[in-house]
C-alpha positions, 0 to 999 in steps of 0.5 A: 114110656119104659126106659132102659139105661145101659152103661159100661161100653167103651174101647178095649184091647183084644183079650180085655174085659168090660162089664155092661150094666142096664137099669130098668124100672122096677115095675117091669124088672121083677117079672121080665126076662132081661137080655143083651143083644148087639148089632154090628155095622151092616149086620142084623141085631142078634142075641147075646144072652138072656136071663129069666126072672128066676135066673135061668140063663141062655147064651148065644154060641158066640159068647159061651164061656166068655160072657156072663149075664146076671141080674140084681133083683134088689137093684133092678139091674142086669149085667153083662160081664164080657171077658176075652173080648175079640174084635168081632165083638165090636157092636152096639149092645142093647139091653132088652126087657121082655114080659108077655107082649111087652118088649122094651129096648135101651138106647144102646152102648158102643163096645169097640174091641181094637188094638 
């Protein structure tokens, strides 16, 4: 059972920042494309950002210029720095690991943007 563990969610005011972290097993992290997805109440899960094992990044339009995904290959960690947060960013954020046909998810961390 592959386990991805997210942390760093919470309540933040509009315009604020949060940094999400995700720890993954080294057995998969090294070659996997890591990503962050989110799901708001009543909506489908959607892509936030991905980063390949070579460091190539991809962002959904909603986060471009505000969110930064990064990875630390020595620590088997992936991060999502979120700045200038908006109420519409409120969602459960999930860490994802994709390698070939293997696709793993974390349990999710709640991000709430509200004054």
